N, C-alpha and C positions, 0 to 999 in steps of 0.2 A: 236676705240672707235665709230665709227661713226659721230664722231666730225666733226667741221671746221673751219677754223677762217679766218683771212687776210692774203692771200697769200697761202689759201691753196681751195681745192678742198672740197665741201662737201663730207660726208663719207669718208675724206682719215687719214693716219697718223699724227700725226704731223712730224718735219723731223727730222732724227734723229741726236745727238749731233754729232759732229768732236772726232775722237779717241782723247780717253781720255780723255774728257771732258764731266760730266753729268751722268757719272756709277757710280751705288753704289757697294754697298761688293757683292751684289748679285746678280750683272750681270744687273738689269732694271736701266731701265733710271729715274734719281733722280724730285722730279719737279723743286726744283730749280734752272735746266737747263730751264724749259719753265718760269722761270719768267721773261717777258720781261721789267721789271725794274731793271734786279739786272743781264741782259744777253744779250751781245749785240753778232750782228752776225760775225763772224770772218772775217779778213780780206780776200778780193778775191773772197768772199760768199754774195752773193743777198738775200735779201729776198725773193725771189720767188724761185719756189724749185720746180724742176720737178717731178712728181709722175709717178706711173709705167706706165699708162697709156695714158701718152705722153700726159696730156694737161697740160693747161700752167696757172695756178691760178690763174695770176695776171690779166688775160684779166677775166675770170672769177667773179672776186670776184670786178671786178671796178663799178659793179650794182649793189652789194651790200651795204644797209645803214652802216655807220662807226657805231661802238661800242666798247664799253672800256672792261676790263677783268673783274671777279669780284674782292671784296675788299679782305685784308685778315682778313681769320674768329679766331675768338677769340681760345685761350687755349681748347681743348676739357676736357668733365669731365668723367672721367672712370667709370664704375664700374663692378664691378666682379662679374656675373651671376650665373656660377657654375665651377667646378674643377671636371669632370670626365673622369677615364680612359684615363690619362694624358693629358687634354685638357681641355682648361682656354678657355673659352668663355667670354668677355668682350664686355659692352654695351660703344659705344661713342656718348658721348652727342656734339653736338657742335651749338645748337640753339644761343647761345650766340655769338653775333656779326653778325647774319642774319637780323637785322632789317631794317639797312640801303640796303641792294643788295633785297630790295621787288623787287623794280622795273627793278632791273635787272635778265635776265633771265639764270639760271644757269642749266646746263643738267646733271652735275657729280658732284659727291664729293670722291676726291680720299684720301684712308685712309693707312698711309704708318705704318707697324705696324713691330713691331720687339726687339728682346730682346737685353741689352747694348753690350753685349759681344759674337753676332749672326748676322746674318744677318737679314736684313730687306726685308719684302714683301709689294707691294702696291697694294691695292685691291678698286677698281671701283665700286662705287653704283650710279646707273640712280637715278636722280629726277623721280618722278612720271611728275612732269609740273603742274600739277594743283595748290598743293600746293608746297614749300618747304620743305625739308627732313630735322630732325632735328636731324638724330642720325641714328644710325646703330649698328648691331650686330657684332661681329669679332671673329672667334676660331684660336689659336697660340696652337702648341706645347708644354707643358711643360718641361724645361731643367731637367735635372737631378740635379743639383745643385740651390742654390739662386741666382736669378740676375733680373736685371730692368728691366719692358717692357717698351718700349717707343713706344708713339701712336700720330700722328699729321696729319692732316687735310688739305686738299687745295678744290677749289673750280675752278668748267672748265664751260665755256659758250663758245658760238661762236667765242668769239676774242681773248679768252686764258685761259691763270690759273692764279688763283688769289697767291700771294705768299705764301708758308704753315707755316699754325698755329705755332705759340709757341710749341715745346715739353712737353708733359706731358708724365711723368712716374709713374710707382707704382713696388711696388715690390713684386716681388711671390716670393712663397718657392719652390724649386725643388724638385724633385720624392723624390730622394734619404733622401735627407733631412727632407721632411716630414713624410716619414718611419722611420726614425729613432727617431721622435721627438715623433710618434704615440707610438712607442717602449717605450721610458722613459715615457710619460704619463702612458701606458698601468702599467708599471711596478713600478710604482709610486701609481696611483691607486689601484694596487693589495697590495700592500704594505700598505698603510692605509686600504682597507678593511679586511686584516689580522689581522692589528691588532684592529678594531673593532669586528672583531669574534672571537679572544682571548678573551675579553672581556664579547662578550655575552656568551661565553660557562661556562665561570668564574661562571655568574650570574645561568645562570641555572643549575650549575651541584649543584652549594649551594642553588637552589629554590626545586632542585629532594630531595635535603637531608631533607629537611626541613619538606616538605611533608612526605615523609616515617616516620620521627619523631614522627610526628604528632599521634595524636588518631585517624582520619581518618584511617590515612596511617596504622597504624599496623593493621587494618581491611582488607585492599587493597581498601579503599574508598578515597575520598577528599573532601573538601565543596566547596562548587559554585563559592565564588572568590578563592580560591587556584586553578582550574582549566583554570577559566578563567584568570587567569595570567599568568599560565603556556603555554596556549594557542597563549596569545600574546607576549611571547616570545619565542615559537616557530617558529611563524609567522614571527616576526623579523628578526630571523636570516636565513630563510631560503631566503626572500624578501634579504636580503642582495648577499647573495649568486648569485643569480637570476639576478637583479641588476647590477652587478659587473660582471659577469658570469665569475665567479673562482665557482671549487669543492668546496667541505668541506673538509678539514682535516681530519684525523682519529676520534681525540676528539672530534670535530664537527659531524661529523656522529653518533661516540657511544652515545654522549648525544642528538641528535635528535630525534633517535631508543630507548634511553630509554623513554623521556619524552613522546613518542605519543604510548609506553607500558603501560606505566602508568595512563596514558587517559583513552585506552580502558579499562583497568581492572580497572580501576574505576567505570567508563558506566558498566561495566559489573558486578560488584559487587552488585551495586544499582538497574538494573533489576532483579538481583538473590533475592536480600533483598525484593523486591517489590512482586515477586513473591510468596516466602517464605509467607509472611504477610496476600498473599489470600487465599494460598493452607491452614495456618494455621485457617484463621478466617472459611472459610466453612467446615474444622477439627471441631474444636471446636461447629460450628451448627450440623454437624451430632453427636455431642455426646451427646449434648445436649436432640434429639429426638432417642438416642438409650436406650429405657425403653421399653420392649416386657412386657404387662398383661397379667395374668393370665386370658382369658376370661370366663372364669367356672360361676364366680360367677353372670356375666352380662347375658351369657345364659340363664341362668336358675333361674333370678330375681322372674319369677311367677309359681305358681304351674301350672298354666296353660299351659307353654311353650311346644312349641310340640319338637320334634325331629329335623324337618326339618329347625323350627326358630332357633332351637338352631345350628344347623350347619350354617347356613347364620351367625350370630354373631362369629365363631368361623372363617369363611372366610374373614367376615370384620377385626379380627384384625390381618390376615395372609397377607391380603395385605397391610396394614399399618405398617409391617415389614417388606414387601418387598422394600417399600418405601423408608426408611432409607437402607436394608440392599443395594439398586441398587446404592444409596449415596459411602455406601463404598467399592463398587469394583471400582467405578469410581476413588475414591481415590489412592486405594490402585496400581490399571491400571496404574493414572498419577506418581507416586512414583518409577514404578517399569520400565520407560525408560528408555531410554537409557543418559545417561547427565542429569539426575535427580540431582537437588542440594545434599550435603551430608547432608544437616543440616534439607531438607523435608523426606529425607529417615530416619532420625534419629528420628524427631519427630513423624513422621506416624509411624514406629515400636514401640515405648514407649507406644503411645497411644491404637494400635491393642492389645497391649495384658492387658495393665492393662485397657480398659473399655468392649473389647470380653471375655476376660478372666473373667472378675466380673460378666457379664453378664451369659455367658455359667454355669456358677456354681450356681447362684440365682434362674435362670430364671426358671420357673417351666414349661413353656409352651416354648419350643423354636421354633422358625416359621422356617419352613423349606427354608427359603431363607438365613438363617444365616448359612446353608452346603455349599450356594454357595460361600460364601465367603473364609470361609475355604477351598472351593476348589480351590478358586482364588488363595489365597495367599500359597496355598501348592508351585503352576506352577511358581509361583517369586523367584526364587533360587538367584536371585542376591539381591531381599529386604530381604531376611529373611534366610541369608547363617549361614552352620554349626549349633549352638544348635539352635539359632532361631524357623530351620525350624523344628526340632525336636520339641519345643515347639507349632508351629503350630499343628502339627500332635495330638499330645496329645490332645489339643482342640479338633478337628474334632471327633476322639475318644471319648471323652467326650460327645461334642454336639450329636452324632448316637444315644448312649448311654440313656440320657435324651429323646430324640427327640423320641425314642421306649417305651419311659414308660408313656410320654405324650401322646402318641396314643393308646394306650392301656388302660389308665385311660378314655381318652375322646369316645372311644365305650363302656369303662362300664358303663359311665353317660349317656350315649343315650341311649344304652340298660334300664339301670334302668328305664329312664323316661319313653320309650316308655312303658315299663312293668307296671307299672304306671297306664297308660292313660288307659292302657287298662284294668287294675284292675278295674279301676274306670268307664270304660264302661259297664261292667260286672256287676256292682254292680247299676246302674242305668237303665239295661236293668232287672236285678232281681224287683228292686224296681218296673220298668214300669210292667213287669207280672204282679206283685199281684195285683197290680191295676189294670188291666184288666180281672184279675179273678174277682174280687167284684165288677166289674161294667156288667160282664156278668151272676152273682146269681141276681143280682139287676133286669137284664131284664126278664129273668127267671119267679120269681117269680110275677112280673109285667104280662108278656103273661098269666099265669093260673089263677090267677085272671080276666083277661077279657076272660076266653075260652068260656063261657058261650054265651059270644055275639057271635058263630060263627067259623065255620071252616077260613071264609073270615078274618075276625078279628085280630085271632089269627095267620093267615100269615101275615100280615100286620105288626101285632107288631116284628114278628121273623125277618121280609126284615129291620124294621125300625134299630132293636138293631143290625143289623149288620153292615149298612152303618154308625152306630155312631162310632163304634170302626174299627180297618184298617182292611184293605183289606184280610193283611198276617194273622194276628192274632186273625179275630174274631169267637168266636164259632158259630158254625153251628148247624142252628134249624129243626127241621124235624115234620111234622104234622102227626097225624096217621089219621083215620078212626073214631076214636071215639072222638077225637079234644085235643086227649093229646099231647104237645107239647115237645118231646124229646132234649136234649139239649148232644150234642156233643165236648168238647173242643179242640182248638187247640193251639200251641205253639203260644204267642204274642211277640211283639218287643216292648222294654221297649219304653217311649216316652221321654228321658231324651237322649236314646244312639240317635232317631233317629234326634234331635236336633243338637247333636254334629255331626252327618255326613251332615246334613245340613249346619252346620259352616266349618266342613273343604272344603265342596262341593263350598262353596263361598268364601275360601280364594284360594282354587287352582286356582278358575277363578279370581279371581282378582291378582294373581300372574302370570298373564298370560302378563303383562305390560312389556313395553323393560327393562328398571332396572332391575326387577326381573328375568329377560331372563338374560340377563348379569350377574347379578349375580351367577345365576345356570350355565352356562357356567364355569365360576373361579373355581367355586365349583368342578366343574366335572374333568377341567382339573386338581386342584390340586391332587384330591381322585386318578385320573389316573397315578399321578408319575410325573407331568409334573415340571420340575426345572427351565425352563427356562421361568418365567414371565412378560418378557420383552414386548414381545406380546399385553400385557393389559393395558401396561401404558404408559399414553401420558401424558403429558401437567404436571404431578407433580401428577395426577390421572388413575385411571384404567376406561380405557374406554375399547368398543368393537365395530366392527365393526356392521353397522347397515343394517337395510333391505332394498331392496329396493325402497320400499312405503317411506322410514324416512329418508329425506335426510337432511343434517346440515346445514344450513345457511353457505353463507361465511363471515360473519362478525364474526362469533364464532370462528375461527380459529386464532392461537395466531404467532407472529413471532419469531423462534426458536423452535416453538415446535414439536413433534417426532409423525405423523400417520400411523397407516396400512393401506396396501392400497394394488389393486390389478392390476396388467398390463393390461390396454385395449387399448392400440395401442404401436407404436414402427414406430418412423419417421427417417431420417437418424438424426434431430438434437434433438435426444433425445425420451423420453417415456412419455406416457398419462398415468399417474395412478389415479386410482377411490380411494378415501378416504370415499365416502359416502357424498361429496359434492352435491350441487348443477349440477357440471361440474367436468369433470378428471382435475386435475392439471398436469403441466409440467415440466419434470424431465431431467432440459437441463446440 
């Protein structure tokens, strides 16, 4: 250990004890042997021992100052630090009893460690020198069976060893014993957990049955309190399994699965009910708006209404009806989707036949877009199976017949109004002609009275009369050499008819504004047989593409609106589409 003392050279070991003396069960030297107060040199031996280098320690130590070994340390205090992989770590604290030895230099502490039923080992711990070491950590292998760990400490300096401290002991559980104990504790814990599990399962079974028997449960739903209580009970049972690290029994697994399914079904039932309520509200709004007027009375309310103006009224009626029919088409499509609620399918089917069947039978001017509703319904075989599909086809046939009758009636009315206006125009022209004839005769008589004034005066009067009448219908005046003014009359245009032509020209010029152009575009499309009027329908009203010079402001756009546009650019990240705004939009 590099220690020296009386009769030993520095750095040499103390002399070994005589045979049979001072050895412990492990074959190491016992600290008791080095206790100068309890052990004396054997007879025939001296305190001077010769070491391996042949030197005599007695002669070397004669110059060193005399001292004394440390005093006995107090009983150490043991603290178990850890127990892992069959090793026991213990902290040994011998700080008690060191106060009296602060003036004594201690170079090393010797710790004797071992179990009562086994061998003991001595571990040396060097003292740092500047301060006194007050404790150290030791490690020892745990035996298979329970045993008592014994530890004592001895101090050492240049002059010898202190007497060993009193033995301190602590009971240590053996490896096998610990394993048996843990297994027993685990079995007891599992048994207790199974008892709690059984109670929780019974509680859950009763709760689930109560939910099924309630009014909400009969409809596949449950109240908020029922769902909260059921969730808490399921979480409690799952937590019991996770904390105790046990697998659920078959009854527990069954009740957990049933409870979770019940909660999922109730949520789906609530979502389905909410969807149904929203769908029914939309359906009721469309039904309230499903009334198709006969626009004849409004189109021909004035006697002066032209066929073109009547056509515009008919087009407005078609537009209003198309808006409603588009809503019907959306509802039919939604109800015909896969996975739609049976309640939604049933309510749409009932309202479809009740409302549209009545409209088809009573409406005198059925809109063209109503035919699109029946065409779409005929494609929904899952929505209208069997006899329902036959009823849809009957309604479509009835609609087509009524629509053809209405188109013939409309053309007849427009033709009658056109003939009526032409007749009025002819009558007005006749009146104008008579008026012109009367005016020409008066002018001729006036010219005859003024003929004595000479030929020049007569010609001037004839020219003045010609300027006063129409250029087309003015009478032709000829002057003879004798001064007689002859009159040759031509057909004259009625003044009222000229006024009518001027009004028509003004109306046509006023109709060149953007709204009239849009209206005429839709009228032309409907006349040409166009059935897909969705391209005219945006944001709940009919709009059309604008000219290049007319750009709608960005503030006029509505979030969620539908706009017709033209692709003007293609990029890797999307399309640039011109919808008539200040700049193109990006479809990403």
